[in-house]
N, C-alpha and C positions, 0 to 999 in steps of 0.2 A: 690389687692387680687382678685382671681377668686371666684365669689360667685355662689353657687348653694345650694339648700336646701338639707340637709341630714335628712333622716327619718329612724327611726328604731322602734323596738318593746320594750315593757316593759320587755320582756325576756332577753334583753341585760344587765339588772341589773346595769345600770350605775347610779351613784349618781345624784339626782335631780339637785344639784347645777351645775354639769358638763353639763347636758342637757341645762340648762338655759344659762350658760355662753357661750356655743357654738351654741346656736340657733338651737337645734336639736328638731325636731318634733317626738313625741313618740305615737305610737298606744298602748293602754293598753289592754292586754288580761284579760278578767274578771276571777275572782276566786270566788268559793263558799265554805264557811266553816260554819258548824252548820246551814245549810239551808239558809244562807243569802249570796247574791252575791254582790261583791265589784267591782266597775268600776274605782277605783283609789287607788293607794298606800296610799294616804292621808286619805282615809276613815277608815283605821284600822291600828293602830301602829304595826310594824313588830313584836315586842316582844310579843304583845298580840296574834297575829296570830300563832306564834310558841308555845306559852304557850297552846293555844287551841289544837294544834296538839299533843303536849305532853300529853294532857289530853284525847286524843282519839277521838277528833272531826273529822268527815269525811270531806274530801276536794274533790273538782273537779275543772276543769278549762275549759275554752272555747277559741276557736280561734277567730280571727278577721274575720268576714264574708265579702264577696265581696261588699255588700252594704255599710258596715261601712268603708271599705278601700276606696271605691269610694268617699264617702262623705268627708272623711278626706283629700284625695288628691285634690279634687275640692276646698275645703276650702283654701288650700295653693295656688292653682292657682288663686283663686279670690283675694287673698292677694298680688298677683303680682309675685309669683314664676313661672318661666318659665322653670327651669331645676331642676329636683328632682331625687336624688339618694336614693333609698330605700334599706337599708341593713337589710335583713329580717332573721327572726328565721328559723332554720333548717326545711326543708320540711320533714325530717325524723322523726320529733317530733310533727309537727303541720301542719294544712292546711292553716295557715296564709299567707305563701309565695304564694301559689296558688291563694288565695283570692286577694292579692295585684297585682299579675300578670294579673289576669282577669280584675280587676278594671282599671289598667293602660292601657291595650289594648283597653278597651271600651272608656276611656277618649281620647286616642290618635286618635281614629277614627274621632272625631269631633273637636279636638284641635290641628291643624297642626303646630302651632307655639310653642308647648310645647314639652319638652323632659322629659320622665320618664324612668329611668333605675331601674329595680328591680333585686336584687341579692339574690339568695338562698345561704346563707353563709354555710349551713350544720353545723352551730355552735349554741351554746346555752350559756346562762348566760354571764359571762364576756368574754367568747370566742367571742361571737357575739359583745360584747362591745369593745373588743380590736381591732377588725376590724373597728368598728366605730371610735375609737381613731385614728388609722392610717389614715383613710379617712379625719378626721378633720385636722390632722397635714399636710397632703398633700394639702388640701384646703387652709390652712394658707400660704403655700409656693407658692400659685398661680397656682396650677395644675388645669386643666380643669376637668369637670365631666367625660369625656371619659377617661382621663388619670387615674383618681382615680378609676373609675369602673374597668378598665383593671387591675390595680394593685390588687384590692381586689379579682377579679376573679382568677388571677394568683397565689395569695398567700393564698387563704382561706384554702387550704388543708395543709398549713404549720402551721396552727393555732392549737396547741396541747392543748387538754383538758385532765387533769388527776384529778380524784377526788375520795374521799372515803366518806362513810356514817357511821354514828354511830349506826343506828338502821336498820337492814335488813327488818323489817316488812313494812316499807314504800315502799321499792322496790318490796316486795312481792305483796302489794296491787296494785301496778302499773304494775304487770305482768313481772317484770324484774328478779325475782328469784322465785324458787318454795317454797311452804309452808314449806317443810321439811328442805330446805337449810336455810330458815329464822329462823326456830326453833333451828336447830343445831348450826347455827352461833351465835345466841343469847346466848345459853347455854355455848358455848365454847369460847365466846368473839372473834369470828372471824370477821374481818373487810374486806369487799371487796374493791378492787381498780378497778376503771372503767375508760373508756375513751369514747370519741365520735369519731366514725370512719368516713371514707371518705363519707359515705352516710348520715351522721348526726344522726346515731342511737347510743344509749347507749350500750356499749359492756364491759363485765367483762374482766379485764386484769389479775387478780390474787387475792389472799387473804392473809392476814397476821393476826397473833394473837396479839391483843392489840392495843389500840388507838394510843399511841405514835409511834409505829412501822408503823402504817398505814400513819401517817402524814409524817414521814421521807421517806416512800416509794414514796410519791409524788415527793419529791426533788430528790430521786434516779432516778426516771423515767425521770425527767427533764435532769439529767446528761446523761442518755442513749439516749434520743431522740433529744436533742438540736442540735447535729451534727455541720454542718458548720455555723449554726446561733449563735454559742457560743459568738462571738463578735459583733453580730448584734442586739441583744435584748437590747434596752436601757431602757425598762420598762417591768414589768410583772404584771399580775392581779391575785388577790385571792378573791374568794367569799366564803361565809359561811352561814350556816343555824343557825343563832343565837348562834354562838360559837366564838366570836371575839378573845378570848385568843388563841385558836387553830389556827385560821387564822394568827394571828401575829407570832405564833411560826413558821409556815411554811414560812412566809414572811422573818423572820430573818435568817432562815436556807438558803434560796435562796440567800440572800444578802451576807452571810458569804461564801458560796460555789462558787458563780458566780461573786460576786462583782457588781451586778446590784443594784443600789441604789434607782431607781425610781420605785414606785409601786402604785397600787390602790387596796384598800381592801374595799369590800362592802358586805352588807348582801344580801342574795338571795331574790329576789322578790317573790310574791305570786305564780306565775305560776311554776317556777322551784322548789321553796321550797315545794309546795304542793306534788310534786312527789318524791323529794329526801329526804325531811324531816329535822327536827332539827338535828344538829350535822354534817351536810354535810360540807366538806371543799374541794374546787376545786382550782386548779392552772392552769394558762393559759400563754402560751408563744409561740414564733415562733421556729419551728424546721424543720428538713429536711422532715419529714413526720409525719402524725398523729400516 
């Protein structure tokens, strides 16, 4: 097996067991709720976090700064890692990628025997996580760090994100929709459907009336966008903001429609959840384009 260290961010929303099993190092992006800042998902149960959000507690998040990135990468080097592939959160949503790039450049100036590759995935949540998954699988096959990095760079814009939210007010607070749109949408039970574009930004795709229709629309969009990757997706990912039944509904619909039996379903971590809010459901897969 070709070994190199894979690094990602907590924004990839990968299960803790998966990170441990595959020896993945994770940078945690701090989140603040009700005036208290958390530096680990283990410090606050996810259900408590979402309950607090439902009760109106204000949230905010922070990026990994260059000093933190440098400290973490140097720790890995001190432990014997000579090759590091950092699969990073979208630069369109956070400065974490730039922090990692600056830290890597500084480290490489004085560590000539070390290789660090930092990739801006332009992805978020389990979209970023799905790219990590493919990198892990390729590493298991004995691919080199350069081969894996090249694949991720080549295919990152094939990583399709489609998602819906249950409460427009969280997107309003994050500046994604206007106050009037949030108010009207709430009154009329309008559910927006969004995606992450080629620049890694959240972009509205449309809107439907009613929760079930919005969930089915995610699967409809998969049918429209999967294109030539119809037979190439051997797994898909679904993340959710503390609404596991809705996530499982989408999961089962995908399996029925596409016959893809392997999936990962996981709750949104603090960073993505703080902006998307409770009730978010997101679907991730490979397609011809985002």
